[in-house]
Residue, then its C-alpha position, 0 to 999 in steps of 0.5 A: m500500500s502506497r503512503t501517498k494514497i490508500i486505495i480503499s475497497i471493502i468488497v462491494s458485496l460487503c456494502a450490500f450485506l449492510v442492508l440486511r433485512l432478515v425477515l422470517s416469512s409467515p402466512d398473512k395475519p388473519a383479517s378477522s383476528r382483531e375487532t373494534g373495542l366496544t364503545q362507551e355506549n354499548r359496553p356493560s354498565r358498572p355495577e355497585l361495588p364491591l360486586r358480591y359473587a359466589v361459586g355456583e354450579i360445577d360440572p364434575r366432568f371438567g375434572i376440577t374440584r370446587e375448592r380448586f375452582a374457587v382458588l382460580v376465581e380468587d386469582a382472577r379477582r385479585v388481578w383486577e383489584e391489584a390494578a385498581g388498588r381497591e376492593l372491587l369483588l367480594q366473595s359471599e355465599e349468600a350472593e345471587f351473582k353466581i360463577n358456574l362451570i357448565f359442561d356442554w357441546r363447547q367442552e365436547k368440541l375442545i376434547a375432540a380437538r385435543e384428541a385430534r391433535a394427538v393423531l399421528d401423521e405419516n411421519g409419526r408426529s402429532f400436531d402438538k409435537v410438531q408445534d412444540e418443535y416449531n415454537y422451539k426452533l422459532s424462538i432460537l431463530e428470533t434470538s439469532r436474528s436479533s443478535l445478527e442484526g445487532d452485530a451487523r449494525r455495529f459492523e456498519e458503524r465500524l466500517q463508516d468510521y474506517n471509511s472516514r479515516v481513509a477519506r481524511w488520509n486520501e485528502g492528505s490529513g494525518r498521513t503517518e506510518a502509524e495511521q497507515r498501519t492502523l488502517q491496514a489492520l482495521k481493513s483486515e479485521l473488517e474483512v474477517e468480520r464481514a466473512e463471519l457475518e456472511t456465514r451467519r447470515n447464510a446459516y440463518n437463512r437455512d434455519s429459516e427455511s427449516v422453520n418455514k417447512l415446519a409452519d407448512d407442516l402445521n398448516a397442513l395438519a391443521a387443515k387435515l384435522n380440521l383444527e381451529v388454528e391461526n398464525f399470528n406473526g409466525t406464532f401458531v395459536r388456537s384462537r377462540d372467541f371468549e364465548k367460552g365464557v359468558f357474562d349475562g348480567s346476573s352470572i358468569n358461565i364458563y363453558e370450556f377450558e383446556k388448562e388452568e391457565d386457560l380457565r384463569v384468563a377466561l375468569i379474568h375476562e368475564f370479571g372484566h365484563a361484570l365490572g363494566l368493561g367492554h372489548i379492547e382491540n389490542p389482541k394481547a389485552i385480556m379484554n380482547r374478544k379472542l383468546a389467542l395472543q395473551d400470555l397465559e404463563n404470565i397473565r397480566l392486564s395490558e395498558e389498555d385494560i387498565r386504562q378502561l378499568r380506570e375510566v369505568l371506576n371514574q364514572 
């Protein structure tokens, strides 16, 4: 390299690499996955507080004891009261407002779907097994994407700094032997880093293809087994309207649940209606009309849930 002029050329493909757009393809969002929230005029009216309630009918076919159901009801009550900072609901055996667990065709349909998901395909895999594999690989892929995009941004910053220093050198500023050696070392480091990023990008793309193949398998299995499964941003969920539970003005009736987490979020949702809240557009909100994207492992109210609760309490 001449001392009078450094010829800079980090390969053209390197510059192209910096416009990484790592997007995992997935089916389009279902157009029906979101609904407009209820207006102030047509949502339930707020009851006198605290609302007194009692555990009512518990169908034994659900396989849950009255005592355990009562605990989950209390869990649901605390979610709203912690957000409000005051007593909203009061358990009372004499209360006319009942919370019931009623077994009908909805739970029968859910049991049938559970059995269908256990059916093995031609490769000896059930829907649930393929879904677990998909979710695991998707989680790893998203972590890889985040790391790769972060490293690519840092690489671009280093490259821009390097090119700025080279521009100053070519303009005749700071032409020392030490600067020349530094620029040569930086160029070598950047070329090595570019090659490593390119290798990781290729690996990411291969992993993306594998995850997309699993997504295709899940879609095919869902269609074959007639399962009510939707894909939200790459996440497969069994989306159901919250008519799995109904607040009718004088009671809450729960008609279906698969796991306790499922039951708990249904109770929280119906308590919300009993307190006077309507539906919310945010698909992650407890008061969204569908059970789909709520985090059942870490149930919490969304900002929209809390905002509407405060509006109702301030009426």
